[in-house]
C-alpha positions as CSV (number, residue, x, y, z in Angstrom):
1,M,-34.0,62.2,74.9
2,P,-31.0,63.1,77.3
3,K,-31.0,66.7,76.1
4,A,-34.8,66.9,76.6
5,L,-34.2,65.5,80.1
6,D,-31.4,67.9,81.0
7,K,-33.6,71.0,79.8
8,E,-36.4,69.7,82.1
9,L,-34.2,69.6,85.0
10,L,-32.9,72.9,84.4
11,N,-36.0,74.3,84.2
12,Q,-37.2,72.9,87.7
13,E,-34.1,74.4,89.1
14,T,-34.8,78.0,87.8
15,E,-38.5,78.2,87.8
16,Q,-40.1,80.0,90.5
17,P,-43.9,80.5,91.7
18,V,-45.4,83.5,90.2
19,L,-48.3,85.2,91.9
20,H,-50.6,87.9,90.5
21,P,-51.9,90.2,93.0
22,S,-54.7,92.8,91.5
23,V,-53.6,96.2,90.9
24,A,-55.3,97.5,94.4
25,Q,-53.2,95.0,96.2
26,K,-49.9,96.2,94.7
27,L,-51.0,99.7,95.5
28,V,-51.7,99.0,99.1
29,V,-48.2,97.2,99.5
30,V,-46.6,100.5,98.0
31,C,-48.6,103.0,100.0
32,G,-47.9,100.8,103.3
33,A,-44.2,101.1,102.5
34,A,-44.6,104.9,101.7
35,L,-46.5,105.5,105.0
36,G,-43.9,103.5,107.2
37,L,-41.0,105.4,105.6
38,S,-43.0,108.7,106.4
39,C,-42.9,108.1,110.1
40,G,-39.7,105.9,110.4
41,F,-36.2,106.9,111.2
42,G,-35.4,109.2,108.4
43,P,-38.1,111.9,108.9
44,M,-38.9,111.5,112.8
45,F,-35.2,111.1,113.7
46,F,-32.7,112.5,111.2
47,S,-34.7,115.2,109.3
48,V,-35.9,117.0,112.4
49,T,-32.4,117.2,114.3
50,G,-31.9,120.6,112.2
51,I,-35.0,122.0,114.0
52,F,-33.7,120.5,117.4
53,L,-29.9,121.5,116.8
54,K,-30.1,125.2,118.3
55,P,-32.8,124.7,121.0
56,M,-30.9,121.4,122.4
57,A,-27.4,123.3,122.1
58,S,-28.8,126.3,124.0
59,S,-30.5,124.1,126.8
60,F,-27.3,122.2,127.4
61,S,-25.0,125.3,126.6
62,W,-23.0,122.9,124.1
63,G,-21.8,123.7,120.6
64,R,-23.4,122.5,117.5
65,A,-21.2,119.8,116.7
66,D,-21.9,118.2,120.4
67,V,-25.8,118.0,119.3
68,A,-24.8,116.9,116.0
69,L,-23.6,113.5,117.6
70,L,-27.2,112.5,117.9
71,P,-27.9,112.1,114.0
72,M,-24.2,111.3,113.5
73,L,-24.3,107.9,115.7
74,G,-28.0,107.4,114.6
75,M,-27.0,107.1,111.3
76,V,-23.9,104.8,112.3
77,G,-26.6,102.8,114.1
78,V,-28.5,102.3,111.1
79,A,-25.5,101.5,109.2
80,V,-24.8,98.7,111.7
81,G,-28.5,97.7,112.3
82,A,-29.3,97.5,108.7
83,P,-27.4,94.1,107.5
84,I,-28.2,92.8,111.2
85,M,-32.0,93.3,110.5
86,G,-31.6,91.7,107.1
87,Q,-29.9,88.5,108.5
88,I,-32.6,88.3,111.2
89,A,-35.6,88.8,108.5
90,D,-34.1,85.8,106.4
91,R,-34.9,83.6,109.5
92,V,-38.1,85.1,110.9
93,G,-39.6,87.3,108.1
94,W,-39.9,90.9,107.7
95,R,-43.2,91.2,109.4
96,K,-41.7,90.6,112.8
97,V,-38.6,92.5,112.2
98,I,-40.2,95.5,111.0
99,G,-42.9,95.4,113.9
100,Y,-40.4,95.4,116.7
101,S,-38.4,98.1,114.9
102,I,-41.3,100.3,114.7
103,F,-42.0,99.9,118.6
104,L,-38.4,100.1,119.8
105,F,-37.7,103.1,117.5
106,S,-40.6,105.1,118.9
107,L,-39.3,104.3,122.5
108,A,-35.7,105.6,121.6
109,L,-37.6,108.8,120.6
110,L,-39.3,108.9,123.8
111,T,-36.2,108.8,125.8
112,L,-34.7,112.0,123.9
113,A,-37.7,113.8,125.8
114,M,-35.7,113.1,129.0
115,A,-32.4,113.4,127.8
116,P,-30.0,115.1,130.6
117,P,-27.1,117.4,129.6
118,S,-25.0,114.3,128.8
119,R,-23.1,113.6,125.8
120,A,-22.9,110.0,126.5
121,Y,-26.5,109.6,127.1
122,L,-27.1,111.5,123.9
123,A,-24.6,109.2,121.8
124,A,-26.0,106.0,123.3
125,V,-29.7,107.0,122.5
126,G,-28.4,108.0,119.0
127,F,-26.8,104.9,118.4
128,A,-29.6,102.6,119.8
129,G,-32.2,104.7,117.9
130,G,-30.4,103.7,114.6
131,V,-29.8,100.2,115.3
132,L,-33.3,99.6,116.4
133,G,-35.1,101.8,113.9
134,A,-33.0,100.5,110.9
135,A,-35.9,98.5,109.9
136,T,-38.1,101.4,109.6
137,T,-35.6,102.8,107.1
138,A,-35.7,102.0,103.1
139,A,-33.6,98.9,104.4
140,G,-36.7,97.2,105.7
141,Y,-39.3,98.7,103.4
142,L,-37.7,98.6,100.2
143,A,-36.6,95.0,100.8
144,I,-40.1,94.0,100.4
145,L,-41.0,95.7,97.0
146,P,-38.5,93.3,94.8
147,R,-40.8,90.7,95.9
148,V,-44.0,92.2,94.5
149,F,-42.6,94.2,91.5
150,D,-40.4,93.1,88.7
151,R,-40.6,95.0,85.3
152,R,-41.6,98.3,87.0
153,F,-39.5,98.1,89.9
154,G,-38.0,101.5,89.5
155,M,-41.5,103.3,89.6
156,A,-42.4,100.9,92.6
157,L,-39.3,102.2,94.4
158,G,-40.3,106.0,93.5
159,F,-43.8,105.6,94.8
160,G,-42.5,103.8,98.0
161,M,-39.6,106.2,98.7
162,L,-42.4,109.1,98.3
163,G,-43.3,108.6,101.9
164,S,-39.6,109.5,103.1
165,G,-39.8,112.9,101.2
166,L,-43.5,113.7,102.3
167,G,-42.2,113.0,105.9
168,G,-39.3,115.2,105.2
169,V,-41.6,117.9,104.5
170,A,-44.1,117.5,107.5
171,A,-41.7,116.4,110.2
172,P,-39.6,119.7,110.3
173,I,-42.6,121.9,110.1
174,L,-44.4,119.8,112.8
175,A,-41.3,119.8,115.0
176,N,-40.7,123.4,114.8
177,A,-44.3,124.1,115.7
178,L,-44.3,121.8,118.5
179,I,-41.0,123.1,119.8
180,G,-42.7,126.8,119.8
181,I,-45.8,125.5,121.7
182,M,-44.4,123.1,124.3
183,G,-40.5,123.0,124.1
184,W,-38.3,120.4,122.7
185,R,-38.7,117.8,125.3
186,Q,-42.4,117.6,124.6
187,A,-41.8,117.8,121.1
188,Y,-39.9,114.6,121.0
189,A,-42.6,112.9,122.9
190,V,-45.3,113.7,120.4
191,L,-43.0,112.6,117.7
192,A,-42.7,109.2,119.4
193,L,-46.3,108.6,119.8
194,I,-46.9,109.6,116.1
195,A,-44.3,107.3,114.9
196,L,-45.7,104.4,116.9
197,L,-49.4,104.9,115.6
198,L,-48.6,105.5,112.1
199,G,-45.7,102.8,111.9
200,A,-48.5,100.2,113.2
201,F,-51.1,101.3,110.8
202,A,-48.4,100.8,108.0
203,H,-47.4,97.5,109.4
204,Q,-50.9,96.2,109.0
205,M,-51.3,97.6,105.5
206,I,-48.3,95.7,104.1
207,F,-48.4,92.4,105.8
208,R,-52.2,91.8,105.7
209,T,-52.0,92.4,102.0
210,L,-49.1,90.2,101.5
211,H,-51.0,87.3,103.5
212,H,-53.9,87.7,101.2
213,I,-51.8,87.7,98.0
214,E,-49.8,84.7,99.2
215,S,-53.0,82.7,100.5
216,A,-55.1,83.5,97.5
217,P,-55.7,79.6,95.6
218,D,-56.4,81.2,92.3
219,S,-53.2,83.5,92.3
220,V,-50.5,80.5,91.9
221,K,-50.4,79.6,88.1
222,T,-47.8,77.1,86.7
223,R,-44.3,77.8,87.2
224,R,-42.6,80.0,84.8
225,S,-39.4,80.0,83.6
226,L,-36.7,82.6,83.7
227,P,-37.4,84.5,80.2
228,E,-41.0,85.4,81.7
229,S,-40.0,86.2,85.4
230,I,-36.8,86.7,87.5
231,A,-36.0,83.7,89.7
232,I,-34.8,84.4,93.3
233,G,-31.4,82.7,92.5
234,D,-30.5,84.8,89.5
235,G,-27.6,87.2,90.3
236,L,-24.3,87.4,92.2
237,T,-23.6,86.4,96.0
238,L,-22.6,89.3,98.3
239,S,-19.1,87.9,98.2
240,Q,-19.1,87.7,94.4
241,A,-20.3,91.4,94.3
242,L,-17.5,92.5,96.5
243,A,-15.1,91.1,93.8
244,T,-16.4,93.7,91.3
245,Y,-15.2,97.2,90.6
246,Q,-19.1,98.3,90.1
247,F,-19.5,97.6,94.0
248,W,-16.8,99.6,95.1
249,L,-17.5,102.5,92.7
250,I,-21.1,102.6,94.0
251,A,-19.9,102.4,97.5
252,V,-17.6,105.4,97.3
253,V,-19.8,107.5,95.4
254,I,-23.0,107.2,97.6
255,F,-20.6,107.5,100.8
256,L,-19.2,110.8,99.6
257,V,-22.4,112.1,98.3
258,S,-24.5,111.0,101.3
259,C,-21.7,112.7,103.4
260,V,-21.9,116.3,101.7
261,I,-25.8,116.5,101.0
262,L,-27.0,115.1,104.3
263,G,-24.4,117.0,106.2
264,G,-25.6,120.0,104.4
265,Y,-29.4,119.2,104.7
266,I,-29.0,119.0,108.6
267,H,-27.2,122.4,108.8
268,L,-29.4,124.2,106.5
269,A,-31.5,125.5,109.2
270,P,-28.8,126.9,111.4
271,F,-27.2,128.2,108.2
272,A,-30.4,130.1,107.4
273,S,-30.5,131.5,111.0
274,D,-27.1,132.7,110.7
275,K,-28.1,134.7,107.7
276,G,-30.7,136.4,109.5
277,M,-33.7,134.4,108.3
278,S,-36.3,133.5,111.0
279,S,-36.9,130.0,112.2
280,E,-40.0,129.5,110.2
281,Y,-38.2,130.5,107.1
282,A,-35.5,128.1,107.8
283,A,-38.1,125.3,108.3
284,K,-39.7,126.2,105.3
285,A,-36.6,125.7,103.6
286,M,-36.1,122.3,105.0
287,A,-39.4,121.3,104.1
288,L,-39.0,122.4,100.4
289,A,-35.8,120.1,100.3
290,G,-38.1,117.5,101.3
291,L,-40.5,118.3,98.9
292,G,-37.8,118.2,96.3
293,L,-36.8,114.8,97.6
294,A,-40.3,113.5,97.5
295,V,-40.9,114.8,93.7
296,S,-37.6,113.6,92.4
297,R,-38.0,109.9,93.9
298,V,-41.3,109.4,92.1
299,A,-40.1,111.1,89.0
300,I,-36.7,109.2,89.0
301,G,-38.4,106.0,89.9
302,A,-40.3,106.0,86.5
303,V,-37.2,107.6,84.6
304,L,-35.0,104.8,85.8
305,D,-36.7,102.1,84.0
306,L,-36.2,104.1,80.6
307,V,-33.1,105.8,81.3
308,F,-29.5,104.4,81.8
309,A,-29.2,105.0,85.5
310,P,-25.7,106.3,85.7
311,L,-26.7,109.1,83.5
312,V,-29.6,110.0,85.8
313,G,-27.0,109.9,88.6
314,L,-24.9,112.5,86.6
315,I,-27.7,114.8,86.4
316,A,-28.7,114.5,89.9
317,F,-25.2,115.1,91.4
318,I,-24.7,118.0,89.2
319,L,-27.9,119.7,90.5
320,G,-26.3,118.9,94.0
321,A,-23.4,120.7,93.2
322,A,-25.2,123.8,91.9
323,G,-27.4,124.0,95.1
324,F,-24.1,123.9,97.4
325,A,-22.7,126.7,95.0
326,M,-25.6,128.9,95.7
327,L,-25.3,128.3,99.3
328,A,-21.6,129.1,99.3
329,Y,-21.8,132.4,96.9
330,A,-25.6,133.5,96.9
331,P,-26.0,137.0,98.5
332,A,-27.8,136.8,102.1
333,D,-30.4,139.5,100.7
334,I,-32.0,137.3,98.2
335,P,-33.7,134.4,100.6
336,G,-35.1,132.8,97.6
337,L,-31.8,131.4,96.5
338,L,-31.9,129.5,99.7
339,M,-35.1,128.1,98.7
340,L,-34.0,127.0,95.4
341,S,-30.6,125.4,96.7
342,A,-32.8,123.6,99.2
343,L,-35.0,122.2,96.6
344,L,-31.9,121.0,94.4
345,L,-30.3,119.4,97.5
346,G,-33.6,117.7,97.8
347,I,-33.7,116.5,94.5
348,S,-30.1,115.2,94.4
349,T,-30.7,113.1,97.6
350,G,-33.9,111.9,96.6
351,T,-32.3,110.6,93.4
352,E,-29.6,108.9,95.3
353,G,-32.1,106.9,97.4
354,D,-33.8,105.5,94.4
355,L,-30.3,104.8,92.6
356,I,-28.8,102.6,95.3
357,P,-31.7,99.8,95.2
358,F,-32.0,100.1,91.4
359,L,-28.1,99.9,90.7
360,A,-27.9,97.0,93.1
361,R,-30.6,95.2,91.3
362,K,-29.2,96.0,87.8
363,Y,-25.6,95.2,88.4
364,F,-25.8,92.2,91.2
365,G,-29.2,90.6,90.3
366,Q,-31.8,89.4,92.6
367,K,-30.0,86.3,94.3
368,S,-28.4,88.4,97.3
369,F,-30.4,91.6,96.7
370,G,-31.2,92.0,100.4
371,S,-27.7,91.5,101.7
372,I,-26.0,93.5,98.8
373,Y,-28.6,96.5,99.1
374,G,-28.2,96.4,102.9
375,T,-24.6,96.7,102.8
376,L,-24.6,99.5,100.2
377,F,-27.3,101.2,102.2
378,G,-25.1,100.9,105.2
379,I,-22.5,102.7,103.3
380,A,-24.6,105.3,102.2
381,T,-25.9,105.7,105.8
382,M,-22.4,106.0,107.3
383,G,-21.8,108.8,105.0
384,G,-24.7,110.6,106.2
385,A,-23.5,110.1,109.8
386,V,-20.3,111.4,109.0
387,G,-21.6,114.6,107.1
388,P,-23.5,116.3,109.8
389,Y,-20.6,116.0,112.2
390,V,-18.0,117.2,109.8
391,Y,-20.3,120.1,109.2
392,G,-20.5,120.9,112.7
393,L,-16.8,120.8,113.2
394,A,-16.2,122.9,109.9
395,F,-18.4,125.6,111.4
396,D,-17.2,125.6,114.9
397,E,-13.6,126.0,113.4
398,A,-14.3,128.4,110.5
399,K,-17.5,130.4,112.2
400,T,-18.7,130.0,108.8
401,Y,-20.2,127.3,106.4
402,T,-18.8,128.7,103.0
403,L,-15.7,126.6,102.9
404,I,-17.5,123.3,103.6
405,H,-20.1,124.3,101.0
406,E,-17.4,124.8,98.4
407,V,-16.0,121.3,99.0
408,S,-19.2,119.8,98.8
409,A,-20.1,121.2,95.3
410,L,-16.7,119.9,94.3
411,V,-17.4,116.4,95.6
412,C,-20.9,116.4,93.8
413,G,-19.4,117.4,90.5
414,I,-16.6,114.8,90.7
415,C,-19.1,112.1,91.9
416,G,-21.4,112.7,88.9
417,L,-18.6,112.1,86.6
418,V,-17.2,109.1,88.2
419,I,-20.6,107.1,88.3
420,L,-20.5,107.0,84.6
421,L,-17.7,104.5,84.7
422,M,-20.1,101.9,85.8
423,G,-20.7,100.2,82.3
424,P,-23.7,98.2,80.9
425,Y,-26.2,96.7,83.2
426,R,-25.4,92.8,84.0
427,Y,-29.1,91.9,84.7
428,G,-31.2,94.2,82.7
429,R,-34.0,91.7,81.8
430,S,-37.3,91.6,83.9
431,G,-40.5,90.1,83.4
432,A,-43.9,91.5,82.7
433,G,-44.9,92.8,86.1
434,H,-45.2,89.5,87.9
435,C,-45.1,89.2,91.5
436,V,-43.0,86.8,93.3
437,V,-43.6,86.4,97.2
438,D,-41.7,83.8,99.4
439,E,-41.3,83.1,103.2
440,E,-39.1,86.3,103.5
441,T,-42.5,88.5,102.9
442,R,-44.5,86.8,105.8
């Protein structure tokens, strides 16, 4: 009798309410996250910087490293803002946090259209845009998906992150066309309007659907126990995760890979221009990198549900190393190799985007997923902040990108081998596609 009572009390502590949304509702949430990411900080602020780099430097009579302060401090702002947004969302919900972030990020883009030739102004707007727009990145939108998906979490991540890749394809081409028509200042103003309108539509898609899922009276069934669904309390706290070697291994790898790949991506357009290629060709190369990012995020998301994640990371980072080797050694008279290297870099960075939340879920569980993922995302973002500036300094010093491309290839290769030291998953079991929705998603 006492054993039966103990078992009953244990089940009451670990069981979680389980909701069963329709396939259409799940699809709307994922599409909303994808749309939000397509017009958020990544595509509209970071991805287009390579297109704005030379026009802004020419307009202000600056070096490229000076203008590269914009994406650098923007990424630093995201690294600082992501954990803050997560903490606020725990109190007031993601609906308000993402909604305000969309508006304030669009306002930051608009202020770039009025930028004076002041490094302090550019730095301040870059940092503020990153902090205020942090919830329009994966740190905001992907934090919702674990509440909706369980067993097919990897696939959900892939389709959600598809928006970032598609935005990375469209935004550089659009920005290049706008600059040619109306100049870089007016181009920033148009991007701000697009970010606001599409972001607002994505917000409505996500949170109206979540409200319907939660409020449906026939969606809540009898509480289910851990073998059938993942409980919110299952896993490590942030402090416990910080005490594991896996956390710091992931942190170091994603920092270094983000640094070199995003640095190379931002400087891809000026690199192509230095090789004598047209601005249109350079924009297409960046768009192809965005296409590789989009395709890899969908494909890798599904693969991660089936294949050991560190092995997937090894392959992706080796592809990145190959892309950098092509940039360093490929002849300038074979422009097709630039396109291929851009594609490989896009695939590599797209895989990294899916790996971070997936590894956080598999090695640290669900209990503090938001804070753990937010911290790792911030570290990766910091790498992306440092990378473009380091690339700019390397070019200004050597007047060539060859050396930094060689170093980047080496870093990717080493990180691919190191990620294999992660060991087996600690939280590898998942449920049967159930949906768990709580106050945080409101």
